[in-house]
N, C-alpha and C positions, 0 to 999 in steps of 0.2 A: 504493500500500500504506500502511495506517495506521501511525502511529508505534508503536513497541513498547509504550510505556506504555498507549496506548489499547487495543491488542490484549490486553494483560494484564488489563485491566479488563473487556473486552467479549467475549472469545472463549475458551471452554474448549478449542477446537480447537488452540490454541497454548499449552496449559498447560505443555508442556515448555520453551518459551522463557521462561516466567515463573518457573519453579520455583526457580531460584537466588535470586530476589528475595523469596521468601516464607519467612520464618523457620519452621522446624519443619514444613515442608510434608510431608505423608505421601508415602512412596515410591510411585511409580507401579508398575504391573505391569512395565513395560519395565525399570525399574531393578532388578528382582528376577530377571530372566531369567538362567539359567546353563546350562552344559552345551554340547551341540553345537548351535549356533545358526546354522550356515551354511545358508542357504536362499535361493531366488530364486523369485518368483512363488508364494508359499505360499497354501494353503487349509487350513482346519481343520475337524475334526469330532470328536465324542466317541462312543465305544462303551463302555458300562459305566462303569468307573472310569478309563478311559484316554483321553487326548486324542491325536489323530493330526494331524500336519501333513504334507501332501504337497506337493512342490515340484520345481521345476527345479533339481536338484542332482545332480552326477554326470552320467550319461547316460540313466538309465532310470526317472525319477520317484523321488526319494529320499523316505524316510519318517523322521520324527522323532516320538517319543512322550514323553508326560509324564503323571504322575499328578496334578499340582497346577497346571498351566499355567505353572510357573516353571522347573523343572529338566527339561531336554530331553536325550534320548539318540538316537543313530543306531539305526534299526531296519531298515536295509537298503533295498531298492528293490522297486518293484512288478514291474518287468520284468527279465529277465536278458539280453534282447537286443531290438532293434527288430523289431517284427512284420514278417513277410515282405511282407504287402500294402503296408505303409508304405514299405518300401525300393523296391518296384516303382512305387508311385504318386508318390513324391517322391525321384527319384534324387539321390544326394549327401547325403541327410539322415544326420546322425551322432548324433542324440539325440532325446529325447522331452521336450517343453516344456509348461509352463503347465497343469498338471492342474486338474481341478475334481472335487470329491467330494460326493456326496449319498447319502442313504438313501431308496430308492424301492421300494415294493411288496415289502418283505422282503429286499432286497439292496442292497449298496453299489454305486453307479454312478460310475465314474471316466471322465470325458472327458479326452482328452489331445491335444496338438498335435504334428504333425511338419512340419518345414519346413527351409529353409536361410536363413541370415541375409540380410535385405534383399530376399527374394523373396516374391511372393504365390502361388507354386506351393506350396500348403500343404494340409494335410488334418487333420481332427479324427477321432479314433477313440474307441471305447468299450470299456471292460473292466468286468466285474462280479465281485463276490465276495460270498458269504453272510456273511462276517465280515471283520474287519480285524486280528485278532490273529495270533499266531505261526503258526496253521494256515490262514491266508488262502490261498485258491486262486483266482487271478484268471483269468477266462475272457475272452479277447479276442473281440470281436464285429465287428472290422474298421471299415471306413469309415462315418462318419456324414455328413459333408459335406466338399466339396473346393472349392478355388478354383484357378484357373489364371491364366496371364499375361493372358488375355483378360477376367478377372473384374475388377470394380471394388471388390472387397473382399479381405480376407486371412483365410483360415479358420484362425486360431489364437486363443488366449486364450478358450476356451469357458467358459460359465457356465450351468448348468442351473437353471431356475426353474419353479415351478408357480404359476399365477395363481389368483385367487379363485374362478374357475369350475372349477378342477381341470385346466385345459389345461396341457400341457407345452411348454416353450419352451427354446431355446438362444440365448443372447446370445454374440456373438463379434466379433472384429475387431481390427486393428492397422494404423495408417497408412491408405493408400489413401483410400477415400471414407468411412472411419469405421466405426462400430459398427452391426452388423445384429442383427436378432432373427428367428429362424427357428422356426416351429411344428414340433413333433416328433410323430411317430407314437407314441402312448402304449404300444403293444405292443412296438415294436422299439427305441424310444429314438433313432430315426434320422430324418433329413430325407428325406421322399419326393421323388422326382424331380419337377421342375416346381413345387415348393412356392414360393408367394409369400413373400418376406421383407420386413421393415420396416427402414427406416433410423431409428435412434434417437439417434445422436450423431455429430457430425463437427466438424472444425475447418477452415474455409475456408483454403486455402493462401495465404500471403502471396507477394509477387513474388519474395522471396529463397529460397523453397523450401518444404518440407513443414511442416505444423503437426501434430505427432504427437498421436494419441489412440488408446488401446488399453486392454486389460485390463478389460472390463466386468464388473460384478457387480450383480445386481438383488436387492433385499430388499423385503419387504412390512412395513409398519408403520403402524398407525393409519388404515387405509383408503387409504393411498398406496403406490405403487411408487417406490422410490428407486433410481436408477441411479448407480452409482459408476464412474468411469473415471479413468485416469491420463493426464496431459498431459506433453508434452515428452519428454526423453530419459532412458532408463535405461542401464544397462550400461556406464557410463563411470567406475565407481568413485566417488571423492569429487567428481568433476567432473560427476556425473549431475545433471540438472535436473528430474527427475521430480517431479511433485506430483499430488495427487489431489483431484478435485472431485466434487460430488454435485448431482443435480437430482431432482425428483419429479414424478409424474404420477398422475392418477386411473385412467388406462388403461395397461396394460402396454406397449402399442405407442406410447405417448407422446401428446403432446409432453412432454418432460422439461424443467423450468425450474428455475433456481436460486432462491434466496431473494429475489433482486432482480428476478426475472422474466426473466432472461437465459436464452436457449434453448441447450440442449446441441447442437442441430443447427446452431448458429452459433458454437460454441466457448465458450459461456457455462457457467454453473453456479456453485456456491458452494464455496469451498476447504474441504476436509476435512482434508487432510494437507499441510502447507506444505513447499515446497522451500527457501525463502529464510530458512533458519535463520541465526542469528548465527554468525560464523566460528569462534568458540571452541567451538561445540557439536559433538558427536561424530558424530552420524548425519546423513547427507545423502541427498537424493533419495528420500524415502519414496513408495512406490507399489506397484502391482499388488496392490491390497487385496482381500481376501475377507472375508466376514462369517459369523458363526456365533452362534446363540442357544442358550445353555446351559439346563439344566433349571430353574434359578432365574429364568429370564427375562432374564438379562443377555446383551446382544449384544456380542460381541467383534469388533473389526476386526483381522485379521492381515495383515501386509504385510512387505516387505523394505525396508531402508535400508542405505546404504553406510557402513561403520565407518572413521572416520578413524584410529582407533588400531590398525587391523588391515589397513593397506594397502588400504583401500577394499573389504574383503570384504563381500559381500551377507549381511545379518544379519537374523535373525528379530526382528520387533517385534509386540507385541500390545497393543491399546488398547481398554478398554471404551468403548462408546458410551453417551452420555447424551443423552436427548431433551429438548429445551427446550419451553417452553409453546406454541410455535407448531408443534411436531411435527417440528423439524429435529434431525438428529444432530450431536453434537460428539464428537471423539475425545479421550479423556483420556490423553494421551501426554506 
């Protein structure tokens, strides 16, 4: 890892680490966030004049809303209980995890995960609503794709993406053999039986144990597909070692490579959100990032990090992305 002074000069992605050293530096968006910021695995979207963040909070997909991206309030949850199909498919599940939100063909499409911690007996479901406001009525459409103990992947952490040809895909995965990309039926939003899927990121396991990779998110920019994934461990409060990397490809199915040519299929990529912040810094383990492009063309990266000043509580973070001359993103956090 480069020395801090080199990083300060060379990498916007670590602007937060340098901010204290720059007199009169403008406040980042993260420095202005207030209100109910407790989230985990967040995704963000806008409807009209309101921004919505959906996340793993509580048990049933929590919702936070804001008019200005800065002040956030609790707006309830998508579900009032775990769907019956999910309880049957995944015995012992107690919550709904890692949602993904998109606007598709006149409706909002929410993919969500059900599992138990540490198991790949997992499933992804789909719910839709014509609106996100107070009158939102979510219709659950049941199972999209499932993994079992015999699978080499884990069907959680979904991300819906439409490619340049208009084809629909679902990226997913956590631990096991890494991140997969499944084609979707455009009419149902589901994975058809027997569908071929693609492996797009993994981390070869060292002799001492697993090398975690999870939380995929794919965005299109400048003729490239960018795959964002989280490495190492979340969910340990301020001891979390989560960090986020990115690679890009001309094809949605890969191969995805970092700025230095390192392959995400070999645990490579370029760091987008760092874990190794200086000890005096407040937020630790930034990861499970999602992206959203606003009406003015600004792309925001939404993620969680663990707040040292709040006993390691998972906390909402939002960073605008800036694209450099080579077409790579840097998070202004």
